[in-house]
Structure formats: structure tokens, C-alpha cells
Backbone bond lengths (Angstrom), bond angles and torsions (degrees), N, CA, C in turn:
res aa  C-N    CA-C-N  psi(-1)  N-CA   C-N-CA  omega(-1)  CA-C   N-CA-C  phi
1 M - - - 1.438 - - 1.525 107.84 -
2 S 1.304 115.57 135.47 1.453 119.54 -177.76 1.524 109.98 -74.97
3 V 1.310 115.15 162.89 1.464 121.64 -178.46 1.528 110.31 -61.38
4 S 1.316 117.14 -41.78 1.468 119.65 -177.95 1.531 111.16 -66.02
5 K 1.368 117.43 -35.93 1.464 119.63 177.32 1.525 110.18 -67.43
6 R 1.339 117.22 -39.56 1.462 120.58 178.72 1.533 110.51 -65.05
7 V 1.305 116.73 -41.18 1.464 120.71 178.34 1.527 109.58 -62.95
8 N 1.345 116.01 -43.76 1.469 119.70 177.85 1.521 111.72 -62.65
9 T 1.333 117.14 -38.70 1.461 121.40 178.64 1.529 110.17 -65.13
10 V 1.324 116.31 -44.73 1.469 120.98 178.94 1.526 110.04 -63.14
11 I 1.326 116.77 -43.66 1.470 120.95 179.22 1.529 109.94 -62.78
12 S 1.304 117.46 -41.86 1.467 120.91 178.25 1.531 110.70 -63.29
13 A 1.305 116.54 -43.34 1.465 120.90 179.61 1.528 110.62 -64.30
14 L 1.330 116.26 -42.98 1.465 119.93 178.10 1.529 111.16 -64.94
15 S 1.302 116.97 -39.63 1.473 121.06 178.39 1.521 110.51 -62.53
16 L 1.331 116.15 -44.07 1.450 120.56 178.63 1.535 110.78 -63.30
17 T 1.319 116.88 -44.26 1.466 121.75 179.15 1.524 110.56 -61.51
18 L 1.325 116.50 -44.29 1.458 121.27 179.32 1.529 110.73 -63.95
19 S 1.310 117.05 -42.42 1.467 121.19 178.39 1.529 110.99 -61.42
20 L 1.328 116.33 -43.07 1.464 120.21 178.48 1.530 111.03 -64.87
21 A 1.319 116.61 -39.89 1.463 120.69 179.26 1.520 110.58 -64.30
22 I 1.320 117.17 -44.12 1.467 121.21 179.24 1.525 110.26 -63.52
23 T 1.311 116.91 -43.03 1.467 121.28 178.16 1.523 110.55 -61.84
24 S 1.322 116.44 -41.32 1.458 121.20 179.74 1.524 110.92 -64.58
25 V 1.323 117.99 -44.00 1.467 121.82 178.95 1.524 110.16 -63.25
26 A 1.325 116.76 -44.15 1.465 121.03 179.57 1.530 110.38 -61.69
27 A 1.302 116.76 -42.85 1.467 120.39 179.00 1.521 110.17 -64.65
28 S 1.326 116.59 -40.80 1.459 121.30 178.83 1.524 110.72 -62.72
29 E 1.332 117.34 -41.83 1.461 120.97 178.59 1.523 110.65 -65.37
30 N 1.327 117.88 -38.39 1.458 120.82 177.98 1.515 111.26 -64.87
31 V 1.328 117.22 -41.46 1.456 121.68 177.95 1.521 109.07 -64.48
32 S 1.339 116.44 -43.76 1.453 120.71 -179.74 1.521 110.75 -62.85
33 T 1.328 117.59 -44.65 1.458 121.90 178.66 1.527 110.12 -63.06
34 A 1.306 116.73 -43.68 1.463 120.50 178.23 1.523 110.56 -61.67
35 S 1.309 117.02 -39.67 1.455 121.90 179.15 1.527 110.95 -64.45
36 L 1.331 117.03 -41.83 1.463 120.86 179.50 1.530 110.72 -66.13
37 I 1.320 116.78 -41.29 1.464 120.94 177.50 1.526 109.46 -62.55
38 Q 1.322 115.66 -41.16 1.462 120.36 178.62 1.528 110.87 -63.35
39 D 1.354 117.97 -38.51 1.461 121.28 177.65 1.529 110.84 -60.70
40 V 1.337 116.59 -44.90 1.464 120.87 179.30 1.528 109.99 -61.07
41 E 1.327 116.69 -47.14 1.463 120.69 -179.13 1.538 110.98 -63.66
42 Q 1.331 116.79 -40.76 1.469 120.29 -179.23 1.526 111.20 -65.89
43 R 1.325 117.43 -41.02 1.463 117.80 -179.01 1.528 110.89 -72.75
44 Q 1.335 118.37 -34.95 1.465 119.55 176.11 1.529 110.53 -65.00
45 T 1.317 116.83 -38.77 1.466 121.09 176.09 1.526 110.51 -65.33
46 A 1.335 116.49 -42.70 1.468 120.21 179.11 1.526 110.48 -60.90
47 F 1.333 117.17 -45.56 1.465 120.12 178.82 1.526 111.66 -62.89
48 S 1.327 117.18 -41.06 1.474 120.35 178.07 1.523 110.74 -62.50
49 N 1.325 115.98 -43.10 1.470 120.00 178.80 1.521 111.68 -65.76
50 I 1.320 116.63 -39.60 1.470 120.66 178.08 1.526 109.45 -60.93
51 D 1.314 116.60 -46.34 1.466 120.77 -179.84 1.528 110.64 -59.78
52 K 1.322 116.20 -48.04 1.470 121.33 -179.46 1.532 110.82 -62.32
53 Q 1.335 116.52 -45.42 1.462 120.29 -177.08 1.525 112.14 -69.80
54 Q 1.336 117.08 -34.14 1.463 119.88 176.10 1.534 110.14 -60.00
55 K 1.315 115.95 -44.49 1.463 120.59 -179.59 1.531 110.95 -64.47
56 Q 1.332 116.22 -42.61 1.469 119.93 179.46 1.528 111.09 -64.09
57 I 1.314 116.03 -43.38 1.468 120.42 -178.92 1.524 110.21 -67.26
58 S 1.321 116.78 -42.58 1.458 120.83 178.58 1.529 110.85 -58.92
59 K 1.310 115.90 -44.87 1.469 120.74 178.99 1.529 110.68 -62.96
60 A 1.330 116.24 -44.95 1.473 120.38 -179.41 1.529 111.32 -64.54
61 L 1.340 117.05 -38.55 1.466 120.35 179.66 1.527 111.54 -71.24
62 G 1.330 116.87 -16.91 1.458 121.21 177.29 1.521 112.85 -77.62
63 N 1.320 116.82 -14.83 1.471 121.09 178.07 1.524 110.33 -73.86
64 S 1.328 115.74 150.11 1.469 119.35 179.67 1.534 112.10 -67.54
65 S 1.329 116.72 -30.99 1.471 119.72 175.51 1.536 108.32 -133.85
66 P 1.332 116.21 89.65 1.465 120.96 -176.84 1.528 112.48 -65.42
67 D 1.318 115.31 154.38 1.468 122.34 173.00 1.533 106.53 -82.77
68 W 1.317 116.16 94.51 1.470 121.33 -173.16 1.521 112.58 -64.99
69 Q 1.321 117.31 -34.78 1.468 119.37 178.47 1.527 110.54 -63.96
70 Q 1.315 116.72 -45.11 1.464 120.76 178.64 1.527 110.06 -64.98
71 L 1.313 116.70 -40.84 1.465 120.25 178.34 1.533 111.52 -62.13
72 E 1.320 116.77 -38.26 1.471 119.43 178.33 1.525 110.92 -62.52
73 V 1.321 117.19 -41.21 1.466 121.31 178.88 1.530 110.13 -64.23
74 Q 1.341 115.60 -49.25 1.468 119.83 -179.34 1.527 111.62 -62.85
75 S 1.317 116.21 -41.30 1.462 120.79 -179.11 1.528 111.38 -65.82
76 A 1.319 116.53 -40.24 1.475 120.24 178.60 1.524 110.36 -63.54
77 E 1.336 116.62 -41.50 1.470 120.29 178.32 1.529 110.53 -64.97
78 L 1.334 116.33 -45.60 1.464 120.32 -179.65 1.534 110.57 -61.10
79 T 1.306 116.63 -44.52 1.467 121.34 179.84 1.528 111.06 -62.55
80 A 1.313 117.40 -38.48 1.470 121.23 178.19 1.530 110.68 -66.57
81 H 1.326 117.04 -42.01 1.471 119.99 178.22 1.525 110.19 -63.53
82 S 1.316 116.17 -42.17 1.462 120.35 179.60 1.529 110.95 -62.18
83 A 1.314 116.96 -45.76 1.466 121.30 -179.89 1.530 111.47 -62.81
84 S 1.325 117.01 -34.42 1.470 120.23 -178.13 1.524 112.35 -64.07
85 L 1.318 116.70 -26.52 1.471 120.02 -177.22 1.527 112.58 -63.79
86 Q 1.319 117.08 -27.39 1.465 120.30 -179.16 1.533 112.57 -58.19
87 T 1.324 117.10 -27.56 1.467 119.97 -176.96 1.526 113.38 -106.51
88 L 1.332 117.60 1.27 1.464 119.69 -173.10 1.530 114.69 -102.71
89 F 1.319 118.09 1.71 1.469 121.27 175.65 1.528 108.78 -106.21
90 V 1.329 115.32 66.92 1.460 120.81 -177.56 1.529 110.15 -87.43
91 P 1.332 116.86 146.98 1.470 119.49 176.95 1.527 110.38 -55.23
92 G 1.322 115.16 136.53 1.450 120.65 179.63 1.516 112.90 97.98
93 S 1.346 117.12 -9.20 1.461 119.27 -177.92 1.534 112.06 -97.63
94 Q 1.327 116.42 23.76 1.456 120.81 179.10 1.523 112.34 -71.28
95 S 1.326 116.88 -34.61 1.456 121.54 -175.56 1.523 110.78 -61.47
96 G 1.325 116.23 127.41 1.460 120.58 -179.65 1.513 113.11 81.24
97 S 1.327 116.49 7.39 1.450 121.45 -176.91 1.526 110.71 -95.72
98 K 1.316 115.68 154.95 1.465 121.46 174.78 1.524 110.46 -92.34
99 A 1.316 117.01 -0.68 1.459 121.82 -176.97 1.528 111.16 -83.81
100 K 1.331 114.68 146.70 1.464 120.70 176.21 1.525 109.19 -73.99
101 D 1.331 115.60 159.88 1.470 120.55 -179.97 1.527 112.70 -59.31
102 K 1.337 117.11 -29.34 1.463 117.81 -176.93 1.531 113.28 -67.38
103 V 1.333 117.38 -10.51 1.465 119.74 172.03 1.525 108.60 -60.36
104 W 1.317 116.05 -39.29 1.463 120.68 -178.85 1.528 110.92 -92.34
105 D 1.330 117.61 -32.04 1.461 120.92 -179.05 1.523 111.77 -73.05
106 N 1.327 116.67 -34.98 1.459 121.88 -177.30 1.530 108.29 -122.17
107 N 1.303 114.86 57.24 1.457 121.84 -170.47 1.523 113.88 -63.62
108 I 1.311 118.61 -31.79 1.471 120.93 -177.28 1.525 110.26 -64.40
109 K 1.331 117.47 -46.03 1.463 120.46 179.39 1.527 111.21 -67.07
110 F 1.316 115.71 -39.06 1.464 119.29 179.46 1.528 110.35 -65.28
111 K 1.325 117.02 -45.65 1.470 120.65 179.14 1.534 110.63 -61.64
112 A 1.346 116.58 -35.15 1.465 120.26 177.47 1.531 110.45 -65.31
113 A 1.332 116.64 -40.44 1.470 120.44 178.01 1.529 110.56 -64.14
114 L 1.335 116.63 -42.30 1.469 119.91 176.23 1.526 110.75 -61.24
115 A 1.323 116.31 -41.43 1.471 120.40 179.83 1.527 110.76 -64.39
116 N 1.348 117.32 -38.46 1.469 120.34 177.48 1.528 110.84 -61.90
117 M 1.335 115.55 -44.43 1.460 119.99 178.45 1.530 109.57 -61.41
118 D 1.317 115.40 -47.16 1.461 121.36 -179.05 1.535 110.76 -59.33
119 N 1.326 117.11 -44.42 1.469 121.26 179.90 1.527 111.55 -62.94
120 S 1.337 116.59 -37.78 1.467 119.56 177.62 1.523 110.69 -64.61
121 F 1.330 116.58 -39.88 1.466 119.28 178.15 1.526 111.12 -67.95
122 I 1.311 117.20 -35.11 1.471 120.66 177.11 1.534 109.85 -64.75
123 K 1.344 116.44 -42.16 1.475 120.36 176.35 1.527 110.34 -61.10
124 M 1.330 116.07 -43.44 1.459 120.88 179.08 1.528 110.09 -61.41
125 D 1.319 115.95 -45.33 1.461 120.89 -179.92 1.525 110.77 -59.79
126 S 1.318 116.46 -43.15 1.463 121.03 179.00 1.531 110.86 -63.72
127 A 1.329 116.30 -42.76 1.470 120.21 179.03 1.530 111.26 -64.76
128 I 1.321 116.03 -37.85 1.475 119.36 177.96 1.523 109.98 -65.71
129 K 1.312 117.12 -41.72 1.470 119.78 178.49 1.524 111.36 -62.18
130 Q 1.344 116.23 -30.81 1.471 121.07 178.03 1.528 111.79 -88.63
131 Q 1.339 115.53 0.37 1.464 122.73 -177.98 1.529 111.93 55.78
132 D 1.345 113.97 40.53 1.466 121.77 178.20 1.530 107.93 -100.76
133 Q 1.307 114.84 93.18 1.458 121.41 -174.05 1.530 111.99 -61.74
134 Y 1.314 116.77 -42.24 1.469 121.19 -178.42 1.534 110.96 -63.57
135 A 1.322 116.89 -47.86 1.477 120.85 -179.47 1.530 111.00 -66.37
136 A 1.330 117.21 -37.53 1.471 120.76 179.56 1.524 110.30 -64.53
137 K 1.336 116.57 -43.23 1.471 120.28 177.61 1.527 110.68 -61.90
138 G 1.324 116.48 -42.59 1.464 120.93 -179.78 1.523 112.01 -63.27
139 A 1.305 116.85 -43.45 1.477 120.75 179.70 1.527 110.81 -67.37
140 L 1.327 116.87 -38.20 1.466 120.06 177.81 1.522 110.25 -65.97
141 K 1.322 116.92 -40.66 1.472 121.04 177.40 1.533 110.17 -61.83
142 E 1.319 116.50 -41.55 1.472 122.40 177.52 1.538 110.33 -61.15
143 A 1.315 117.00 -44.23 1.469 121.31 178.74 1.524 110.85 -63.28
144 N 1.336 116.65 -41.88 1.462 120.47 179.22 1.528 112.03 -61.91
145 K 1.328 116.67 -38.41 1.470 120.26 177.00 1.523 110.08 -62.52
146 T 1.327 115.95 -42.02 1.463 120.56 179.07 1.528 110.29 -62.66
147 C 1.326 116.54 -41.64 1.472 120.66 179.42 1.527 110.70 -60.75
148 R 1.327 116.50 -48.85 1.468 120.01 -178.76 1.525 111.17 -61.52
149 S 1.310 116.54 -44.56 1.462 120.90 -179.64 1.526 111.04 -61.76
150 C 1.310 115.60 -43.36 1.466 120.96 -179.21 1.534 110.54 -65.53
151 H 1.321 116.84 -41.71 1.470 120.27 179.10 1.522 110.81 -60.90
152 R 1.326 116.93 -41.78 1.466 119.90 179.53 1.522 111.41 -62.28
153 Q 1.322 116.20 -39.89 1.457 120.40 -175.58 1.514 114.34 -83.81
154 Y 1.324 117.92 -36.16 1.466 120.39 -165.84 1.524 115.96 -121.45
155 R 1.312 119.01 -2.98 1.459 119.05 -177.25 1.534 110.93 -109.75
156 S 1.316 115.77 131.56 1.457 121.28 174.68 1.515 108.84 -75.16
157 R 1.265 115.72 149.85 1.485 119.60 -178.76 1.500 111.11 -96.80
């Protein structure tokens, strides 16, 4: 094989390798972008579910004899949604978000606020399992205060 044919073969092989690498990077970026969009959608869904479940639980706890089995189901779902938020505020997922930039800039304080909310829901869940209506109402009220405070500080209007 002549030198020019070998050079052409090497150039062709390098071109193919480069094309595959570019395609791989582009695919990786698309997957990453899709993942970030999914994170935003999942956390917005979690917040919507938390809001809905808080209202349902509050109403049920207002009854003189609550349906404790139903409350346990609702509380478990709410607690799971709350816990999921800890992993859904990943760097790069700001686009399409209702959250202010300081969620990512001041992540330690924001994560602490999420943990406070989560802990209040865990207390509520425990009180519901013990069928302690007074303690469950108190923990839910505590969680609601955390939600309002967090919205004022970290949510864009």
C-alpha cells in the first residue's frame, strides 16, 4: 500500500472516530438535558402533591373522629414526596424552574429548609401512626410554616 493510501486510510479512520465521538457527546448532552427537565417536572409534581395532601390531611384531622387508615396512606405519600425533593434540586436544573437562583447559590440554607419541612412531615407521620390528633395537627402546622417561609425566600413569583 502506498504512503498516500495509508494516510488516506488513517484520515478516514480518524474522521470516523471523531464523528462517533461528536455523536456520543451530543447524545450525552441530550440525555443530560432530558434528565434535568425531568428533575424540574418531578419536583413541581412533588410540590403539587404535597400541597394537595397537606390540605386533605388538614381537613381529615379537623374531623372529630379521623379515618386513621386513610390518614396513614396520605401521610406516607406526603412524606415520600417531601423526601424526594432532597435529590431533585440538582445543579443545572434551574431552567424552567420557579425557584430563585439562590436555591443553587445558597444551597446549604435551602437544603436545611427542605430538611426542616421533611422532619415536620416525619413528625406528623409518626403522630398519625400513633393516632395522636393534637400532635399531628401541630406537626402539620409546623411544616406549613416552613413551606411559607421557604416560598418567600426561594420561590420566584
